[in-house]
N, CA, C, O and the ligand as a Tripos MOL2 file, in Angstrom:
@<TRIPOS>MOLECULE
protein
  293   291    74     0     0
PROTEIN
NO_CHARGES

@<TRIPOS>ATOM
      1 N          23.4580   33.6940    8.4650 N.3       1 MET1
      2 CA         22.2920   32.9200    8.0530 C.3       1 MET1
      3 C          22.6160   31.4430    8.0290 C.2       1 MET1
      4 O          23.6360   31.0430    7.4670 O.2       1 MET1
      5 N          21.7630   30.6200    8.6300 N.am      2 PRO2
      6 CA         22.0300   29.2080    8.6540 C.3       2 PRO2
      7 C          22.0190   28.5930    7.2100 C.2       2 PRO2
      8 O          21.3720   29.1230    6.3070 O.2       2 PRO2
      9 N          22.7280   27.5040    7.0350 N.am      3 ALA3
     10 CA         22.7360   26.8270    5.7340 C.3       3 ALA3
     11 C          21.3670   26.2680    5.4390 C.2       3 ALA3
     12 O          20.6770   25.7600    6.3230 O.2       3 ALA3
     13 N          20.9820   26.3700    4.1730 N.am      4 LEU4
     14 CA         19.7080   25.7810    3.7580 C.3       4 LEU4
     15 C          19.7310   24.2550    3.8280 C.2       4 LEU4
     16 O          20.7700   23.6300    3.6160 O.2       4 LEU4
     17 N          18.6030   23.6790    4.1210 N.am      5 LYS5
     18 CA         18.4680   22.2090    4.1370 C.3       5 LYS5
     19 C          18.7270   21.6780    2.7430 C.2       5 LYS5
     20 O          18.2420   22.2480    1.7650 O.2       5 LYS5
     21 N          19.4750   20.6060    2.6350 N.am      6 ARG6
     22 CA         19.7090   19.9850    1.3340 C.3       6 ARG6
     23 C          18.6680   18.8960    1.1240 C.2       6 ARG6
     24 O          18.5080   18.0080    1.9610 O.2       6 ARG6
     25 N          17.9580   18.9690   -0.0020 N.am      7 LEU7
     26 CA         16.9000   17.9770   -0.2900 C.3       7 LEU7
     27 C          17.4790   16.5790   -0.5640 C.2       7 LEU7
     28 O          16.8240   15.5720   -0.2960 O.2       7 LEU7
     29 N          18.6630   16.5230   -1.0780 N.am      8 LEU8
     30 CA         19.2310   15.2300   -1.4380 C.3       8 LEU8
     31 C          20.2850   14.7580   -0.4610 C.2       8 LEU8
     32 O          21.1660   13.9730   -0.8100 O.2       8 LEU8
     33 N          20.1930   15.2310    0.7360 N.am      9 ALA9
     34 CA         21.1080   14.7460    1.7780 C.3       9 ALA9
     35 C          20.9370   13.2470    1.9270 C.2       9 ALA9
     36 O          19.8060   12.7700    2.0130 O.2       9 ALA9
     37 N          22.0040   12.5040    1.9600 N.am     10 GLY10
     38 CA         21.9090   11.0530    2.1030 C.3      10 GLY10
     39 C          21.9180   10.3130    0.7710 C.2      10 GLY10
     40 O          21.8050    9.0890    0.7070 O.2      10 GLY10
     41 N          22.0590   11.1210   -0.3080 N.am     11 VAL11
     42 CA         22.1280   10.5040   -1.6840 C.3      11 VAL11
     43 C          23.4550   10.8670   -2.2700 C.2      11 VAL11
     44 O          23.7980   12.0460   -2.3580 O.2      11 VAL11
     45 N          24.2170    9.8650   -2.6780 N.am     12 GLU12
     46 CA         25.5300   10.1750   -3.2940 C.3      12 GLU12
     47 C          25.9340    9.0030   -4.1600 C.2      12 GLU12
     48 O          25.3520    7.9200   -4.0940 O.2      12 GLU12
     49 N          26.9530    9.2490   -4.9780 N.am     13 THR13
     50 CA         27.5010    8.1620   -5.7700 C.3      13 THR13
     51 C          28.6310    7.4930   -4.9600 C.2      13 THR13
     52 O          29.2550    8.1180   -4.1030 O.2      13 THR13
     53 N          28.8630    6.2520   -5.2490 N.am     14 ALA14
     54 CA         29.9140    5.5190   -4.5800 C.3      14 ALA14
     55 C          30.4640    4.4820   -5.5340 C.2      14 ALA14
     56 O          29.7880    4.0480   -6.4670 O.2      14 ALA14
     57 N          31.6760    4.1030   -5.2900 N.am     15 VAL15
     58 CA         32.2760    2.9680   -6.0310 C.3      15 VAL15
     59 C          32.1130    1.7220   -5.1730 C.2      15 VAL15
     60 O          32.5480    1.6890   -4.0210 O.2      15 VAL15
     61 N          31.4750    0.6860   -5.7480 N.am     16 ALA16
     62 CA         31.1930   -0.5080   -4.9920 C.3      16 ALA16
     63 C          32.5050   -1.1670   -4.5900 C.2      16 ALA16
     64 O          33.3560   -1.4360   -5.4380 O.2      16 ALA16
     65 N          32.6680   -1.4260   -3.3000 N.am     17 GLU17
     66 CA         33.8390   -2.0720   -2.8110 C.3      17 GLU17
     67 C          33.7740   -3.5970   -2.9360 C.2      17 GLU17
     68 O          34.7730   -4.3050   -2.8120 O.2      17 GLU17
     69 N          32.5660   -4.0570   -3.1830 N.am     18 ARG18
     70 CA         32.3460   -5.4850   -3.4260 C.3      18 ARG18
     71 C          31.1020   -5.6050   -4.2780 C.2      18 ARG18
     72 O          30.4270   -4.6080   -4.5320 O.2      18 ARG18
     73 N          30.7910   -6.7960   -4.7180 N.am     19 ARG19
     74 CA         29.5810   -7.0240   -5.5400 C.3      19 ARG19
     75 C          28.3580   -6.6680   -4.7090 C.2      19 ARG19
     76 O          28.2550   -7.0580   -3.5460 O.2      19 ARG19
     77 N          27.4230   -5.9200   -5.3140 N.am     20 ARG20
     78 CA         26.2260   -5.5170   -4.6010 C.3      20 ARG20
     79 C          25.0020   -5.8280   -5.4670 C.2      20 ARG20
     80 O          25.1150   -5.9930   -6.6820 O.2      20 ARG20
     81 N          23.8160   -5.9060   -4.8180 N.am     21 LYS21
     82 CA         22.5850   -6.0770   -5.5320 C.3      21 LYS21
     83 C          21.9040   -4.7080   -5.6530 C.2      21 LYS21
     84 O          21.9690   -3.9070   -4.7210 O.2      21 LYS21
     85 N          21.2600   -4.4360   -6.7780 N.am     22 CYS22
     86 CA         20.5340   -3.2040   -7.0050 C.3      22 CYS22
     87 C          19.2750   -3.1710   -6.1490 C.2      22 CYS22
     88 O          18.5450   -4.1620   -6.1290 O.2      22 CYS22
     89 N          18.9920   -2.1140   -5.4610 N.am     23 GLY23
     90 CA         17.8440   -1.9910   -4.5940 C.3      23 GLY23
     91 C          16.5170   -1.9810   -5.3540 C.2      23 GLY23
     92 O          15.4740   -2.2520   -4.7600 O.2      23 GLY23
     93 N          16.5340   -1.6760   -6.6450 N.am     24 HIS24
     94 CA         15.3020   -1.6550   -7.4090 C.3      24 HIS24
     95 C          14.9680   -3.0700   -7.9480 C.2      24 HIS24
     96 O          13.8040   -3.4710   -7.9670 O.2      24 HIS24
     97 N          15.9810   -3.7980   -8.3750 N.am     25 ASN25
     98 CA         15.7290   -5.1040   -8.9780 C.3      25 ASN25
     99 C          16.8670   -6.0650   -8.5200 C.2      25 ASN25
    100 O          17.7590   -6.4040   -9.2980 O.2      25 ASN25
    101 N          16.8040   -6.4880   -7.2390 N.am     26 PRO26
    102 CA         17.9060   -7.2190   -6.6650 C.3      26 PRO26
    103 C          18.1610   -8.6150   -7.2770 C.2      26 PRO26
    104 O          19.2590   -9.1570   -7.1560 O.2      26 PRO26
    105 N          17.1200   -9.1960   -7.9440 N.am     27 THR27
    106 CA         17.3300  -10.5160   -8.5560 C.3      27 THR27
    107 C          17.9670  -10.4520   -9.9130 C.2      27 THR27
    108 O          18.5340  -11.4460  -10.3660 O.2      27 THR27
    109 N          17.8970   -9.2910  -10.6020 N.am     28 LYS28
    110 CA         18.4030   -9.2300  -11.9650 C.3      28 LYS28
    111 C          19.5630   -8.2530  -12.1440 C.2      28 LYS28
    112 O          20.4200   -8.4490  -13.0050 O.2      28 LYS28
    113 N          19.5870   -7.1780  -11.3080 N.am     29 HIS29
    114 CA         20.6300   -6.1650  -11.5080 C.3      29 HIS29
    115 C          21.7630   -6.3280  -10.4740 C.2      29 HIS29
    116 O          21.5590   -6.3270   -9.2600 O.2      29 HIS29
    117 N          22.9370   -6.4640  -11.0320 N.am     30 VAL30
    118 CA         24.1200   -6.6420  -10.1650 C.3      30 VAL30
    119 C          25.0150   -5.4260  -10.3450 C.2      30 VAL30
    120 O          25.1840   -4.9000  -11.4450 O.2      30 VAL30
    121 N          25.5740   -5.0060   -9.2380 N.am     31 ILE31
    122 CA         26.5800   -3.9140   -9.2240 C.3      31 ILE31
    123 C          27.9030   -4.6250   -8.9930 C.2      31 ILE31
    124 O          28.1190   -5.2260   -7.9410 O.2      31 ILE31
    125 N          28.7690   -4.5560   -9.9620 N.am     32 SER32
    126 CA         30.0590   -5.2550   -9.8450 C.3      32 SER32
    127 C          31.0200   -4.4720   -8.9610 C.2      32 SER32
    128 O          30.8880   -3.2580   -8.8030 O.2      32 SER32
    129 N          31.9420   -5.1470   -8.4130 N.am     33 LYS33
    130 CA         32.9960   -4.4950   -7.6150 C.3      33 LYS33
    131 C          33.7100   -3.4800   -8.5160 C.2      33 LYS33
    132 O          34.1010   -3.7800   -9.6440 O.2      33 LYS33
    133 N          33.8600   -2.2770   -7.9740 N.am     34 GLY34
    134 CA         34.5990   -1.2270   -8.7390 C.3      34 GLY34
    135 C          33.6660   -0.3510   -9.5780 C.2      34 GLY34
    136 O          34.0930    0.6900  -10.0780 O.2      34 GLY34
    137 N          32.3850   -0.7560   -9.7430 N.am     35 GLU35
    138 CA         31.4190   -0.0390  -10.5450 C.3      35 GLU35
    139 C          30.8330    1.1450   -9.7440 C.2      35 GLU35
    140 O          30.6200    1.0320   -8.5370 O.2      35 GLU35
    141 N          30.5750    2.2720  -10.4180 N.am     36 VAL36
    142 CA         29.9170    3.4040   -9.7920 C.3      36 VAL36
    143 C          28.4470    3.0870   -9.5940 C.2      36 VAL36
    144 O          27.8190    2.5260  -10.4920 O.2      36 VAL36
    145 N          27.8810    3.4270   -8.4480 N.am     37 CYS37
    146 CA         26.4780    3.2260   -8.1840 C.3      37 CYS37
    147 C          25.9510    4.3990   -7.4000 C.2      37 CYS37
    148 O          26.7070    5.2580   -6.9490 O.2      37 CYS37
    149 N          24.6380    4.4250   -7.2440 N.am     38 LEU38
    150 CA         23.9830    5.4520   -6.4320 C.3      38 LEU38
    151 C          23.6810    4.8320   -5.0350 C.2      38 LEU38
    152 O          23.1130    3.7450   -4.9330 O.2      38 LEU38
    153 N          24.0610    5.5260   -4.0250 N.am     39 GLU39
    154 CA         23.8760    5.0390   -2.6470 C.3      39 GLU39
    155 C          22.8930    5.9930   -1.9380 C.2      39 GLU39
    156 O          23.0570    7.2130   -1.9820 O.2      39 GLU39
    157 N          21.8810    5.4190   -1.2910 N.am     40 THR40
    158 CA         20.9640    6.2270   -0.5140 C.3      40 THR40
    159 C          20.9160    5.7950    0.9140 C.2      40 THR40
    160 O          20.9380    4.6000    1.2080 O.2      40 THR40
    161 N          20.8520    6.7440    1.8060 N.am     41 ARG41
    162 CA         20.7380    6.4500    3.2200 C.3      41 ARG41
    163 C          19.5010    7.1810    3.7530 C.2      41 ARG41
    164 O          19.4240    8.4090    3.7060 O.2      41 ARG41
    165 N          18.5530    6.4210    4.2500 N.am     42 VAL42
    166 CA         17.3520    6.9770    4.8620 C.3      42 VAL42
    167 C          17.2600    6.3500    6.2620 C.2      42 VAL42
    168 O          17.0600    5.1450    6.4100 O.2      42 VAL42
    169 N          17.4070    7.1780    7.2500 N.am     43 GLY43
    170 CA         17.4160    6.6240    8.6230 C.3      43 GLY43
    171 C          18.6010    5.7150    8.7590 C.2      43 GLY43
    172 O          19.7390    6.0970    8.4890 O.2      43 GLY43
    173 N          18.3110    4.4710    9.1940 N.am     44 LEU44
    174 CA         19.3610    3.4930    9.3510 C.3      44 LEU44
    175 C          19.4890    2.5800    8.1130 C.2      44 LEU44
    176 O          20.3850    1.7430    8.0070 O.2      44 LEU44
    177 N          18.5130    2.8020    7.1620 N.am     45 GLY45
    178 CA         18.5370    1.9610    5.9700 C.3      45 GLY45
    179 C          19.4750    2.4990    4.8950 C.2      45 GLY45
    180 O          19.6120    3.7100    4.7200 O.2      45 GLY45
    181 N          20.1110    1.5900    4.1890 N.am     46 ARG46
    182 CA         21.0010    1.9880    3.1030 C.3      46 ARG46
    183 C          20.7200    1.1030    1.9050 C.2      46 ARG46
    184 O          20.6190   -0.1170    2.0310 O.2      46 ARG46
    185 N          20.5950    1.7270    0.7410 N.am     47 LYS47
    186 CA         20.3220    0.9360   -0.4590 C.3      47 LYS47
    187 C          21.2810    1.4360   -1.5700 C.2      47 LYS47
    188 O          21.6970    2.5950   -1.5780 O.2      47 LYS47
    189 N          21.6060    0.5460   -2.4780 N.am     48 ASN48
    190 CA         22.4560    0.8500   -3.6100 C.3      48 ASN48
    191 C          21.6280    0.6010   -4.8710 C.2      48 ASN48
    192 O          20.7840   -0.2940   -4.9200 O.2      48 ASN48
    193 N          21.8950    1.4160   -5.8830 N.am     49 TYR49
    194 CA         21.1900    1.2560   -7.1650 C.3      49 TYR49
    195 C          22.2190    1.2450   -8.2930 C.2      49 TYR49
    196 O          23.2000    1.9890   -8.2960 O.2      49 TYR49
    197 N          21.9390    0.3580   -9.2510 N.am     50 CYS50
    198 CA         22.8260    0.2480  -10.4160 C.3      50 CYS50
    199 C          22.7260    1.5220  -11.2330 C.2      50 CYS50
    200 O          21.7880    2.2970  -11.0460 O.2      50 CYS50
    201 N          23.6580    1.7550  -12.1270 N.am     51 ARG51
    202 CA         23.7150    2.9630  -12.9380 C.3      51 ARG51
    203 C          22.4140    3.1300  -13.7510 C.2      51 ARG51
    204 O          21.8500    4.2230  -13.8160 O.2      51 ARG51
    205 N          21.9570    2.0490  -14.3550 N.am     52 GLU52
    206 CA         20.7540    2.0690  -15.1720 C.3      52 GLU52
    207 C          19.5590    2.5720  -14.3740 C.2      52 GLU52
    208 O          18.8570    3.4760  -14.8280 O.2      52 GLU52
    209 N          19.3180    2.0190  -13.2230 N.am     53 CYS53
    210 CA         18.1900    2.4350  -12.3870 C.3      53 CYS53
    211 C          18.4440    3.8460  -11.8150 C.2      53 CYS53
    212 O          17.5320    4.6700  -11.7430 O.2      53 CYS53
    213 N          19.6610    4.0970  -11.4250 N.am     54 ALA54
    214 CA         20.0020    5.3940  -10.8540 C.3      54 ALA54
    215 C          19.7050    6.5330  -11.8530 C.2      54 ALA54
    216 O          19.1560    7.5660  -11.4710 O.2      54 ALA54
    217 N          20.0620    6.3390  -13.1050 N.am     55 LEU55
    218 CA         19.8390    7.3600  -14.0840 C.3      55 LEU55
    219 C          18.3600    7.6090  -14.2930 C.2      55 LEU55
    220 O          17.9550    8.7560  -14.4800 O.2      55 LEU55
    221 N          17.5310    6.5540  -14.2650 N.am     56 LYS56
    222 CA         16.0850    6.7090  -14.3980 C.3      56 LYS56
    223 C          15.5310    7.4410  -13.1530 C.2      56 LYS56
    224 O          14.6570    8.3020  -13.2570 O.2      56 LYS56
    225 N          16.0620    7.0750  -11.9980 N.am     57 MET57
    226 CA         15.6340    7.7330  -10.7520 C.3      57 MET57
    227 C          15.9610    9.2450  -10.8100 C.2      57 MET57
    228 O          15.1450   10.0780  -10.4160 O.2      57 MET57
    229 N          17.1330    9.5700  -11.2920 N.am     58 LEU58
    230 CA         17.4790   10.9920  -11.3830 C.3      58 LEU58
    231 C          16.6000   11.7030  -12.3860 C.2      58 LEU58
    232 O          16.2310   12.8550  -12.1550 O.2      58 LEU58
    233 N          16.2530   11.0750  -13.4770 N.am     59 GLU59
    234 CA         15.3220   11.7070  -14.4480 C.3      59 GLU59
    235 C          13.9500   11.9560  -13.7840 C.2      59 GLU59
    236 O          13.3460   13.0110  -13.9790 O.2      59 GLU59
    237 N          13.4710   10.9820  -13.0050 N.am     60 ASN60
    238 CA         12.2000   11.1930  -12.3220 C.3      60 ASN60
    239 C          12.2980   12.3200  -11.3100 C.2      60 ASN60
    240 O          11.3720   13.1140  -11.1380 O.2      60 ASN60
    241 N          13.4520   12.3710  -10.6390 N.am     61 GLY61
    242 CA         13.6790   13.4030   -9.6560 C.3      61 GLY61
    243 C          13.7170   14.8090  -10.3070 C.2      61 GLY61
    244 O          13.2200   15.7760   -9.7310 O.2      61 GLY61
    245 N          14.3070   14.9030  -11.5000 N.am     62 LEU62
    246 CA         14.3460   16.1820  -12.1630 C.3      62 LEU62
    247 C          12.9210   16.6220  -12.5350 C.2      62 LEU62
    248 O          12.6000   17.8050  -12.4220 O.2      62 LEU62
    249 N          12.0570   15.6840  -12.9790 N.am     63 GLU63
    250 CA         10.7010   15.9900  -13.2900 C.3      63 GLU63
    251 C           9.9540   16.4630  -12.0060 C.2      63 GLU63
    252 O           9.1980   17.4340  -12.0510 O.2      63 GLU63
    253 N          10.1680   15.7890  -10.9110 N.am     64 ASP64
    254 CA          9.5330   16.1690   -9.6680 C.3      64 ASP64
    255 C           9.9750   17.5350   -9.2380 C.2      64 ASP64
    256 O           9.1570   18.3380   -8.7890 O.2      64 ASP64
    257 N          11.2670   17.8240   -9.3660 N.am     65 LEU65
    258 CA         11.7620   19.1820   -9.0110 C.3      65 LEU65
    259 C          11.1610   20.2710   -9.9090 C.2      65 LEU65
    260 O          10.8710   21.3680   -9.4320 O.2      65 LEU65
    261 N          10.9740   19.9890  -11.1700 N.am     66 ALA66
    262 CA         10.4160   20.9540  -12.0820 C.3      66 ALA66
    263 C           8.9710   21.2710  -11.6710 C.2      66 ALA66
    264 O           8.5340   22.4210  -11.7170 O.2      66 ALA66
    265 N           8.2580   20.2390  -11.2750 N.am     67 VAL67
    266 CA          6.8520   20.4570  -10.8640 C.3      67 VAL67
    267 C           6.8220   21.3070   -9.5920 C.2      67 VAL67
    268 O           5.9990   22.2150   -9.4750 O.2      67 VAL67
    269 N           7.6830   21.0280   -8.6710 N.am     68 LEU68
    270 CA          7.7530   21.7970   -7.4160 C.3      68 LEU68
    271 C           8.1000   23.2620   -7.6980 C.2      68 LEU68
    272 O           7.4880   24.1860   -7.1630 O.2      68 LEU68
    273 N           9.1050   23.4340   -8.5580 N.am     69 ARG69
    274 CA          9.5800   24.7660   -8.9150 C.3      69 ARG69
    275 C           8.4570   25.6060   -9.5350 C.2      69 ARG69
    276 O           8.2230   26.7610   -9.1770 O.2      69 ARG69
    277 N           7.7590   24.9370  -10.5130 N.am     70 ARG70
    278 CA          6.6570   25.6610  -11.2190 C.3      70 ARG70
    279 C           5.5920   26.0700  -10.2180 C.2      70 ARG70
    280 O           5.0110   27.1470  -10.3460 O.2      70 ARG70
    281 N           5.3240   25.2400   -9.2320 N.am     71 ALA71
    282 CA          4.2900   25.5760   -8.2460 C.3      71 ALA71
    283 C           4.6640   26.7310   -7.3270 C.2      71 ALA71
    284 O           3.8030   27.4150   -6.7740 O.2      71 ALA71
    285 N           5.9930   26.9310   -7.1780 N.am     72 LEU72
    286 CA          6.4820   27.9550   -6.2500 C.3      72 LEU72
    287 C           6.7620   29.2950   -6.9660 C.2      72 LEU72
    288 O           6.7600   30.3500   -6.3310 O.2      72 LEU72
    289 N           6.9970   29.2450   -8.2600 N.am     73 GLU73
    290 CA          7.3660   30.4920   -8.9900 C.3      73 GLU73
    291 C           6.1640   31.3150   -9.2640 C.2      73 GLU73
    292 O           6.2730   32.3860   -9.8610 O.2      73 GLU73
    293 ZN         19.1180   -1.5750  -11.1280 Zn       74 ZN74
@<TRIPOS>BOND
     1     1     2 1
     2     2     3 1
     3     3     4 2
     4     3     5 am
     5     5     6 1
     6     6     7 1
     7     7     8 2
     8     7     9 am
     9     9    10 1
    10    10    11 1
    11    11    12 2
    12    11    13 am
    13    13    14 1
    14    14    15 1
    15    15    16 2
    16    15    17 am
    17    17    18 1
    18    18    19 1
    19    19    20 2
    20    19    21 am
    21    21    22 1
    22    22    23 1
    23    23    24 2
    24    23    25 am
    25    25    26 1
    26    26    27 1
    27    27    28 2
    28    27    29 am
    29    29    30 1
    30    30    31 1
    31    31    32 2
    32    31    33 am
    33    33    34 1
    34    34    35 1
    35    35    36 2
    36    35    37 am
    37    37    38 1
    38    38    39 1
    39    39    40 2
    40    39    41 am
    41    41    42 1
    42    42    43 1
    43    43    44 2
    44    43    45 am
    45    45    46 1
    46    46    47 1
    47    47    48 2
    48    47    49 am
    49    49    50 1
    50    50    51 1
    51    51    52 2
    52    51    53 am
    53    53    54 1
    54    54    55 1
    55    55    56 2
    56    55    57 am
    57    57    58 1
    58    58    59 1
    59    59    60 2
    60    59    61 am
    61    61    62 1
    62    62    63 1
    63    63    64 2
    64    63    65 am
    65    65    66 1
    66    66    67 1
    67    67    68 2
    68    67    69 am
    69    69    70 1
    70    70    71 1
    71    71    72 2
    72    71    73 am
    73    73    74 1
    74    74    75 1
    75    75    76 2
    76    75    77 am
    77    77    78 1
    78    78    79 1
    79    79    80 2
    80    79    81 am
    81    81    82 1
    82    82    83 1
    83    83    84 2
    84    83    85 am
    85    85    86 1
    86    86    87 1
    87    87    88 2
    88    87    89 am
    89    89    90 1
    90    90    91 1
    91    91    92 2
    92    91    93 am
    93    93    94 1
    94    94    95 1
    95    95    96 2
    96    95    97 am
    97    97    98 1
    98    98    99 1
    99    99   100 2
   100    99   101 am
   101   101   102 1
   102   102   103 1
   103   103   104 2
   104   103   105 am
   105   105   106 1
   106   106   107 1
   107   107   108 2
   108   107   109 am
   109   109   110 1
   110   110   111 1
   111   111   112 2
   112   111   113 am
   113   113   114 1
   114   114   115 1
   115   115   116 2
   116   115   117 am
   117   117   118 1
   118   118   119 1
   119   119   120 2
   120   119   121 am
   121   121   122 1
   122   122   123 1
   123   123   124 2
   124   123   125 am
   125   125   126 1
   126   126   127 1
   127   127   128 2
   128   127   129 am
   129   129   130 1
   130   130   131 1
   131   131   132 2
   132   131   133 am
   133   133   134 1
   134   134   135 1
   135   135   136 2
   136   135   137 am
   137   137   138 1
   138   138   139 1
   139   139   140 2
   140   139   141 am
   141   141   142 1
   142   142   143 1
   143   143   144 2
   144   143   145 am
   145   145   146 1
   146   146   147 1
   147   147   148 2
   148   147   149 am
   149   149   150 1
   150   150   151 1
   151   151   152 2
   152   151   153 am
   153   153   154 1
   154   154   155 1
   155   155   156 2
   156   155   157 am
   157   157   158 1
   158   158   159 1
   159   159   160 2
   160   159   161 am
   161   161   162 1
   162   162   163 1
   163   163   164 2
   164   163   165 am
   165   165   166 1
   166   166   167 1
   167   167   168 2
   168   167   169 am
   169   169   170 1
   170   170   171 1
   171   171   172 2
   172   171   173 am
   173   173   174 1
   174   174   175 1
   175   175   176 2
   176   175   177 am
   177   177   178 1
   178   178   179 1
   179   179   180 2
   180   179   181 am
   181   181   182 1
   182   182   183 1
   183   183   184 2
   184   183   185 am
   185   185   186 1
   186   186   187 1
   187   187   188 2
   188   187   189 am
   189   189   190 1
   190   190   191 1
   191   191   192 2
   192   191   193 am
   193   193   194 1
   194   194   195 1
   195   195   196 2
   196   195   197 am
   197   197   198 1
   198   198   199 1
   199   199   200 2
   200   199   201 am
   201   201   202 1
   202   202   203 1
   203   203   204 2
   204   203   205 am
   205   205   206 1
   206   206   207 1
   207   207   208 2
   208   207   209 am
   209   209   210 1
   210   210   211 1
   211   211   212 2
   212   211   213 am
   213   213   214 1
   214   214   215 1
   215   215   216 2
   216   215   217 am
   217   217   218 1
   218   218   219 1
   219   219   220 2
   220   219   221 am
   221   221   222 1
   222   222   223 1
   223   223   224 2
   224   223   225 am
   225   225   226 1
   226   226   227 1
   227   227   228 2
   228   227   229 am
   229   229   230 1
   230   230   231 1
   231   231   232 2
   232   231   233 am
   233   233   234 1
   234   234   235 1
   235   235   236 2
   236   235   237 am
   237   237   238 1
   238   238   239 1
   239   239   240 2
   240   239   241 am
   241   241   242 1
   242   242   243 1
   243   243   244 2
   244   243   245 am
   245   245   246 1
   246   246   247 1
   247   247   248 2
   248   247   249 am
   249   249   250 1
   250   250   251 1
   251   251   252 2
   252   251   253 am
   253   253   254 1
   254   254   255 1
   255   255   256 2
   256   255   257 am
   257   257   258 1
   258   258   259 1
   259   259   260 2
   260   259   261 am
   261   261   262 1
   262   262   263 1
   263   263   264 2
   264   263   265 am
   265   265   266 1
   266   266   267 1
   267   267   268 2
   268   267   269 am
   269   269   270 1
   270   270   271 1
   271   271   272 2
   272   271   273 am
   273   273   274 1
   274   274   275 1
   275   275   276 2
   276   275   277 am
   277   277   278 1
   278   278   279 1
   279   279   280 2
   280   279   281 am
   281   281   282 1
   282   282   283 1
   283   283   284 2
   284   283   285 am
   285   285   286 1
   286   286   287 1
   287   287   288 2
   288   287   289 am
   289   289   290 1
   290   290   291 1
   291   291   292 2
@<TRIPOS>SUBSTRUCTURE
     1 MET1         2 RESIDUE 1 A MET
     2 PRO2         6 RESIDUE 1 A PRO
     3 ALA3        10 RESIDUE 1 A ALA
     4 LEU4        14 RESIDUE 1 A LEU
     5 LYS5        18 RESIDUE 1 A LYS
     6 ARG6        22 RESIDUE 1 A ARG
     7 LEU7        26 RESIDUE 1 A LEU
     8 LEU8        30 RESIDUE 1 A LEU
     9 ALA9        34 RESIDUE 1 A ALA
    10 GLY10       38 RESIDUE 1 A GLY
    11 VAL11       42 RESIDUE 1 A VAL
    12 GLU12       46 RESIDUE 1 A GLU
    13 THR13       50 RESIDUE 1 A THR
    14 ALA14       54 RESIDUE 1 A ALA
    15 VAL15       58 RESIDUE 1 A VAL
    16 ALA16       62 RESIDUE 1 A ALA
    17 GLU17       66 RESIDUE 1 A GLU
    18 ARG18       70 RESIDUE 1 A ARG
    19 ARG19       74 RESIDUE 1 A ARG
    20 ARG20       78 RESIDUE 1 A ARG
    21 LYS21       82 RESIDUE 1 A LYS
    22 CYS22       86 RESIDUE 1 A CYS
    23 GLY23       90 RESIDUE 1 A GLY
    24 HIS24       94 RESIDUE 1 A HIS
    25 ASN25       98 RESIDUE 1 A ASN
    26 PRO26      102 RESIDUE 1 A PRO
    27 THR27      106 RESIDUE 1 A THR
    28 LYS28      110 RESIDUE 1 A LYS
    29 HIS29      114 RESIDUE 1 A HIS
    30 VAL30      118 RESIDUE 1 A VAL
    31 ILE31      122 RESIDUE 1 A ILE
    32 SER32      126 RESIDUE 1 A SER
    33 LYS33      130 RESIDUE 1 A LYS
    34 GLY34      134 RESIDUE 1 A GLY
    35 GLU35      138 RESIDUE 1 A GLU
    36 VAL36      142 RESIDUE 1 A VAL
    37 CYS37      146 RESIDUE 1 A CYS
    38 LEU38      150 RESIDUE 1 A LEU
    39 GLU39      154 RESIDUE 1 A GLU
    40 THR40      158 RESIDUE 1 A THR
    41 ARG41      162 RESIDUE 1 A ARG
    42 VAL42      166 RESIDUE 1 A VAL
    43 GLY43      170 RESIDUE 1 A GLY
    44 LEU44      174 RESIDUE 1 A LEU
    45 GLY45      178 RESIDUE 1 A GLY
    46 ARG46      182 RESIDUE 1 A ARG
    47 LYS47      186 RESIDUE 1 A LYS
    48 ASN48      190 RESIDUE 1 A ASN
    49 TYR49      194 RESIDUE 1 A TYR
    50 CYS50      198 RESIDUE 1 A CYS
    51 ARG51      202 RESIDUE 1 A ARG
    52 GLU52      206 RESIDUE 1 A GLU
    53 CYS53      210 RESIDUE 1 A CYS
    54 ALA54      214 RESIDUE 1 A ALA
    55 LEU55      218 RESIDUE 1 A LEU
    56 LYS56      222 RESIDUE 1 A LYS
    57 MET57      226 RESIDUE 1 A MET
    58 LEU58      230 RESIDUE 1 A LEU
    59 GLU59      234 RESIDUE 1 A GLU
    60 ASN60      238 RESIDUE 1 A ASN
    61 GLY61      242 RESIDUE 1 A GLY
    62 LEU62      246 RESIDUE 1 A LEU
    63 GLU63      250 RESIDUE 1 A GLU
    64 ASP64      254 RESIDUE 1 A ASP
    65 LEU65      258 RESIDUE 1 A LEU
    66 ALA66      262 RESIDUE 1 A ALA
    67 VAL67      266 RESIDUE 1 A VAL
    68 LEU68      270 RESIDUE 1 A LEU
    69 ARG69      274 RESIDUE 1 A ARG
    70 ARG70      278 RESIDUE 1 A ARG
    71 ALA71      282 RESIDUE 1 A ALA
    72 LEU72      286 RESIDUE 1 A LEU
    73 GLU73      290 RESIDUE 1 A GLU
    74 ZN74       293 GROUP 0 **** ****
């Protein structure tokens, strides 16, 4: 049986190798070198999100998954 498609392919954590801007709020949120962040790759685009924004995004994602699950069960 082929492997199931992963819904979160292209989303992973990474340690910033240099100072980065947060993709959600690039003027106010800074990701310092050595800090863990969330990295997303969609097509050729790549964005990084600070821990604060990433945790909120994961919370939203969990809610979205719960809605989808309830609809399918
Ligand atoms: Zn942020």
